[in-house]
C-alpha positions, -999 to +999 in steps of 0.1 A: -356+389+656-328+408+673-297+421+654-275+394+668-297+367+654-300+384+620-262+387+618-258+350+626-283+340+599-266+363+574-232+347+581-246+312+577-262+321+543-230+338+531-210+307+540-234+284+522-233+307+491-195+308+490-190+270+494-178+254+461-199+226+448-186+191+454-170+176+422-169+138+422-139+120+409-159+108+379-163+144+367-126+149+364-105+139+333-082+109+337-049+120+353-013+107+354-018+087+322+011+064+313+017+042+282+043+014+282+051-006+252+070-039+249+081-050+214+085-087+209+121-098+202+111-127+179+105-103+149+069-115+147+055-079+148+038-085+182+038-055+206+022-054+241+009-021+254-001-011+290-020+021+296-029+033+331-046+065+344-064+076+376-101+079+370-100+061+336-129+038+327-119+030+291-089+033+268-088+037+230-056+027+212-046+040+178-017+017+167-005+040+138-012+014+111-048+023+104-061+000+132-077+009+165-088-010+196-109-003+227-098-018+261-113-015+295-082-028+313-057-008+293-037-039+285-036-050+248-014-068+223-012-058+187+004-076+157+020-054+131+021-069+096+052-050+084+084-035+097+083+003+104+083+032+128+048+036+142+033+065+163+009+050+189-017+071+207-039+060+236-069+081+248-081+075+283-118+083+290-136+089+322-172+078+330-184+113+319-164+111+286-136+135+297-103+124+281-066+125+284-041+112+257-006+099+255+016+092+225+047+070+220+068+060+190+079+024+185+101+006+160+089-028+148+110-053+128+090-081+111+107-110+093+086-118+062+081-153+047+072-163+011+034-165+008+029-168-030+052-172-060+051-178-097+084-193-109+073-200-145+087-235-145+060-252-166+063-247-204+034-235-225+006-210-217+009-191-183-007-210-155-045-206-155-045-210-117-024-178-114-032-157-144-061-144-164-060-119-193-073-084-202-080-083-239-088-056-264-074-024-279-068+012-269-052+006-235-083+017-215-080+054-224-042+055-229-044+056-267-021+026-270-015+010-303-015-027-293-043-053-291-041-075-261-047-112-268-048-145-250-025-162-276+007-180-267+022-160-295+020-131-271+025-148-237+042-181-231+065-199-207+097-216-218+132-221-204+120-212-169+108-177-178+076-160-189+079-142-223+054-114-230+059-107-266+049-074-283+046-079-321+041-057-351+012-073-369-023-064-381-048-078-357-085-069-352-079-033-364-047-028-345-011-027-358+005-045-328-003-074-305+007-080-269-005-096-237-017-083-204-017-109-176-034-103-143-039-123-111-074-108-104-097-133-089-068-158-084-044-140-060-044-107-043-028-094-011-025-064+012+008-053+027+041-071+023+069-072-003+066-081-039+097-089-060+098-094-097+129-104-116+126-093-152+144-080-184+129-053-205+121-052-242+140-030-268+123-005-291+110+030-293+074+031-281+076+000-259+061+004-225+064-026-202+049-025-168+048-045-135+020-031-114-011-036-092-047-025-089-071-026-059-095-055-058-124-031-057-118-016-091-151-031-105-171-012-079-150+018-070-135+024-105-101+040-112-083+058-096-104+053-065-093+017-063-056+028-062-028+018-085+008+008-075+032+008-105+061-012-093+081-008-125+076+010-158+102+013-185+100+033-218+118+022-249+123+059-256+140+064-222+162+033-220+173+023-185+151+048-167+128+030-142+096+046-128+077+037-096+044+055-092+012+057-072-022+068-086-051+077-064-079+103-063-064+138-068-031+123-079-033+103-111-022+105-147+001+135-150-003+144-113+005+109-099+030+106-071+063+088-078+100+087-085+125+073-109+160+059-111+185+051-138+201+017-140+223-001-165+215-029-189+177-029-183+171-046-217+201-070-216+202-082-180+177-093-154+170-069-125+148-073-094+120-047-092+104-046-058+079-028-036+077-028+001+041-019+012+030-013+048+002+007+065+027+036+069+049+036+037+051+023+002+087+020-010+102+012-045+135-006-052+156-018-080+181-046-070+175-037-034+183+000-038+155+023-026+147+052-049+113+064-039+091+063-007+056+076-001+037+077+031+005+056+035-024+067+056-059+054+064-075+078+040-056+065+009-068+034-011-037+015-003-050-004+027-069-032+009-060-062-013-044-056-047-039-079-076-008-081-099-005-072-136+022-079-162+021-063-196+038-045-225+019-016-241+029+001-273+030+039-277+001+058-262+001+087-237+032+075-218+049+052-243+054+080-268+066+078-304+068+043-320+099+033-339+087+026-375+114-002-378+102-020-347+091-056-353+090-073-319+101-070-283+099-092-253+096-087-215+111-117-199+100-125-163+120-150-142+097-149-111+070-131-092+073-135-054+052-121-025+064-120+011+045-112+042 
C-alpha cells in the first residue's frame, strides 16, 4: 500500500470517528411546551386545559387540588369543587420518558348550593335520621366532668331550635350530664361550606363545640383521621371563639388554629362557619374570616367528615368549674352544608 492510499484510509477513518451519533427525535425531551386554560364563566368550577409540545407522547396534569390526570392528546377538562386559586402543572413526556413541565395559576369561582340541612323544626328528640349519640364519661381522654346521655333532658328540639343542655346532677358516677350528637353513619361530606347558627351557654367550665371528625376514625384513630373544630367557646373566656385543626404532629396543645372575640356570644345567635377546599380551610363568625390554613394532599382533610355538636364541662380545655353552676344550654337554630 503506497503512502497516498494510507493517507486516504486514515482520513476516512478520522472522519468516521469524529462524526456525531445520530439522535432521533424521540430521544429528545419535549420542546416548546405550552399550557392554555379556559375557566368556565358559569361558576360551575369547570376548567378546560390544552397542553402542546413537540415530541410529546403523553401529558400528566396536576390540578392543584390533590387530583391528577394523564392525557395522550393534552386536552382535558377538570371540575373544581370549591372556589380558590390553584397552581396547575403539566408534565410532557417523550417516548423515552424525557420530560418538560409548565405551570400556570388559575382563579376559580364556584357557586355552592345547599346539599344538606338540619333546621330543627320537629319537636321532641333530635332526628334519628340525622343524629346519633356518643355516650359515657371522661370526654375521651380530656378529663371532662360530664356524662353524655341520650336523654331528651340533655338534647331536645322545641320552638325551632335544638337545645343541648348541660346539667349539674349526679349520674352514673359523674356530677354533670350533657349530650354529644353526631352525624356519623348518617351524613358526612368532603369540601364545601358548613354554617351553624347557634347561641352559647353561660357558666365557668362550660365548653360547647361545633366540630367534625374524619369518617375513618374507627380504622385510622385520632388524630390521624383529622379534626376540624368549627367553633369552641369557653365559659371562662366569654365571647372568645376558637377555630382549630388537629392532625398528626399538630394536635392537643400543638394544634393549628386561631381565635376571634365577638360580642353577645351567650345572649345572641351567631353564624359559625367553615369553608373547606382542597387548598384551604377557613373559619368565620358572621361572615368575618379570622383564620385560614392551607390544605395539601398529605393532610387528612381530603376525605369525608361527619358533624358533632356537644357541650363538655371542665377538662383539659374547659378549665375550672363554677361551683354555683346549675345548668347551661347551647341553642342551635340550624346546621347547613353547601357544595
